Chimera marker file (.cmm) of the C-alpha trace (Angstrom):
<marker_set name="trace">
<marker id="1" x="10.148" y="3.610" z="0.563" r="1" g="1" b="0" radius="0.5"/>
<marker id="2" x="11.546" y="0.093" z="1.041" r="1" g="1" b="0" radius="0.5"/>
<marker id="3" x="10.292" y="0.048" z="4.634" r="1" g="1" b="0" radius="0.5"/>
<marker id="4" x="6.807" y="1.011" z="3.479" r="1" g="1" b="0" radius="0.5"/>
<marker id="5" x="6.801" y="-1.784" z="0.890" r="1" g="1" b="0" radius="0.5"/>
<marker id="6" x="7.938" y="-4.379" z="3.412" r="1" g="1" b="0" radius="0.5"/>
<marker id="7" x="5.517" y="-3.126" z="6.056" r="1" g="1" b="0" radius="0.5"/>
<marker id="8" x="2.526" y="-3.172" z="3.719" r="1" g="1" b="0" radius="0.5"/>
<marker id="9" x="3.382" y="-6.634" z="2.464" r="1" g="1" b="0" radius="0.5"/>
<marker id="10" x="3.837" y="-7.944" z="6.010" r="1" g="1" b="0" radius="0.5"/>
<marker id="11" x="0.544" y="-6.484" z="7.197" r="1" g="1" b="0" radius="0.5"/>
<marker id="12" x="-1.316" y="-7.757" z="4.157" r="1" g="1" b="0" radius="0.5"/>
<marker id="13" x="0.044" y="-11.275" z="4.585" r="1" g="1" b="0" radius="0.5"/>
<marker id="14" x="-1.049" y="-11.586" z="8.232" r="1" g="1" b="0" radius="0.5"/>
<marker id="15" x="-4.527" y="-10.200" z="7.490" r="1" g="1" b="0" radius="0.5"/>
<marker id="16" x="-7.039" y="-13.045" z="7.176" r="1" g="1" b="0" radius="0.5"/>
<marker id="17" x="-9.680" y="-11.017" z="5.345" r="1" g="1" b="0" radius="0.5"/>
<marker id="18" x="-8.749" y="-10.924" z="1.647" r="1" g="1" b="0" radius="0.5"/>
<marker id="19" x="-10.612" y="-7.662" z="1.020" r="1" g="1" b="0" radius="0.5"/>
<marker id="20" x="-8.801" y="-5.929" z="3.859" r="1" g="1" b="0" radius="0.5"/>
<marker id="21" x="-5.469" y="-7.368" z="2.720" r="1" g="1" b="0" radius="0.5"/>
<marker id="22" x="-6.070" y="-6.044" z="-0.797" r="1" g="1" b="0" radius="0.5"/>
<marker id="23" x="-7.058" y="-2.646" z="0.620" r="1" g="1" b="0" radius="0.5"/>
<marker id="24" x="-3.757" y="-2.425" z="2.527" r="1" g="1" b="0" radius="0.5"/>
<marker id="25" x="-1.761" y="-3.168" z="-0.625" r="1" g="1" b="0" radius="0.5"/>
<marker id="26" x="-3.839" y="-0.802" z="-2.769" r="1" g="1" b="0" radius="0.5"/>
<marker id="27" x="-3.454" y="2.081" z="-0.312" r="1" g="1" b="0" radius="0.5"/>
<marker id="28" x="0.290" y="1.517" z="-0.044" r="1" g="1" b="0" radius="0.5"/>
<marker id="29" x="0.667" y="1.338" z="-3.832" r="1" g="1" b="0" radius="0.5"/>
<marker id="30" x="-1.259" y="4.586" z="-4.256" r="1" g="1" b="0" radius="0.5"/>
<marker id="31" x="0.827" y="6.387" z="-1.611" r="1" g="1" b="0" radius="0.5"/>
<marker id="32" x="4.098" y="5.211" z="-3.141" r="1" g="1" b="0" radius="0.5"/>
<marker id="33" x="3.038" y="6.325" z="-6.618" r="1" g="1" b="0" radius="0.5"/>
<marker id="34" x="2.161" y="9.756" z="-5.227" r="1" g="1" b="0" radius="0.5"/>
<marker id="35" x="5.541" y="9.977" z="-3.444" r="1" g="1" b="0" radius="0.5"/>
<marker id="36" x="7.363" y="9.144" z="-6.664" r="1" g="1" b="0" radius="0.5"/>
<marker id="37" x="5.272" y="11.565" z="-8.720" r="1" g="1" b="0" radius="0.5"/>
<marker id="38" x="3.700" y="8.811" z="-10.797" r="1" g="1" b="0" radius="0.5"/>
<marker id="39" x="0.155" y="9.644" z="-9.704" r="1" g="1" b="0" radius="0.5"/>
<marker id="40" x="-1.521" y="12.941" z="-8.897" r="1" g="1" b="0" radius="0.5"/>
<marker id="41" x="-2.446" y="13.426" z="-5.198" r="1" g="1" b="0" radius="0.5"/>
<marker id="42" x="-6.124" y="12.977" z="-4.445" r="1" g="1" b="0" radius="0.5"/>
<marker id="43" x="-7.957" y="14.924" z="-1.742" r="1" g="1" b="0" radius="0.5"/>
<link id1="1" id2="2" r="1" g="1" b="0" radius="0.2"/>
<link id1="2" id2="3" r="1" g="1" b="0" radius="0.2"/>
<link id1="3" id2="4" r="1" g="1" b="0" radius="0.2"/>
<link id1="4" id2="5" r="1" g="1" b="0" radius="0.2"/>
<link id1="5" id2="6" r="1" g="1" b="0" radius="0.2"/>
<link id1="6" id2="7" r="1" g="1" b="0" radius="0.2"/>
<link id1="7" id2="8" r="1" g="1" b="0" radius="0.2"/>
<link id1="8" id2="9" r="1" g="1" b="0" radius="0.2"/>
<link id1="9" id2="10" r="1" g="1" b="0" radius="0.2"/>
<link id1="10" id2="11" r="1" g="1" b="0" radius="0.2"/>
<link id1="11" id2="12" r="1" g="1" b="0" radius="0.2"/>
<link id1="12" id2="13" r="1" g="1" b="0" radius="0.2"/>
<link id1="13" id2="14" r="1" g="1" b="0" radius="0.2"/>
<link id1="14" id2="15" r="1" g="1" b="0" radius="0.2"/>
<link id1="15" id2="16" r="1" g="1" b="0" radius="0.2"/>
<link id1="16" id2="17" r="1" g="1" b="0" radius="0.2"/>
<link id1="17" id2="18" r="1" g="1" b="0" radius="0.2"/>
<link id1="18" id2="19" r="1" g="1" b="0" radius="0.2"/>
<link id1="19" id2="20" r="1" g="1" b="0" radius="0.2"/>
<link id1="20" id2="21" r="1" g="1" b="0" radius="0.2"/>
<link id1="21" id2="22" r="1" g="1" b="0" radius="0.2"/>
<link id1="22" id2="23" r="1" g="1" b="0" radius="0.2"/>
<link id1="23" id2="24" r="1" g="1" b="0" radius="0.2"/>
<link id1="24" id2="25" r="1" g="1" b="0" radius="0.2"/>
<link id1="25" id2="26" r="1" g="1" b="0" radius="0.2"/>
<link id1="26" id2="27" r="1" g="1" b="0" radius="0.2"/>
<link id1="27" id2="28" r="1" g="1" b="0" radius="0.2"/>
<link id1="28" id2="29" r="1" g="1" b="0" radius="0.2"/>
<link id1="29" id2="30" r="1" g="1" b="0" radius="0.2"/>
<link id1="30" id2="31" r="1" g="1" b="0" radius="0.2"/>
<link id1="31" id2="32" r="1" g="1" b="0" radius="0.2"/>
<link id1="32" id2="33" r="1" g="1" b="0" radius="0.2"/>
<link id1="33" id2="34" r="1" g="1" b="0" radius="0.2"/>
<link id1="34" id2="35" r="1" g="1" b="0" radius="0.2"/>
<link id1="35" id2="36" r="1" g="1" b="0" radius="0.2"/>
<link id1="36" id2="37" r="1" g="1" b="0" radius="0.2"/>
<link id1="37" id2="38" r="1" g="1" b="0" radius="0.2"/>
<link id1="38" id2="39" r="1" g="1" b="0" radius="0.2"/>
<link id1="39" id2="40" r="1" g="1" b="0" radius="0.2"/>
<link id1="40" id2="41" r="1" g="1" b="0" radius="0.2"/>
<link id1="41" id2="42" r="1" g="1" b="0" radius="0.2"/>
<link id1="42" id2="43" r="1" g="1" b="0" radius="0.2"/>
</marker_set>
């Protein structure tokens, strides 16, 4: 979990395109919430 957070943050920070950077963080946030049972999995 910590590695995923650090990896997503690192990738988002080196991405020059703000929309793509936000998409990386959003996808990581959604996956972490699903892993922790805080959000229902989506197909």
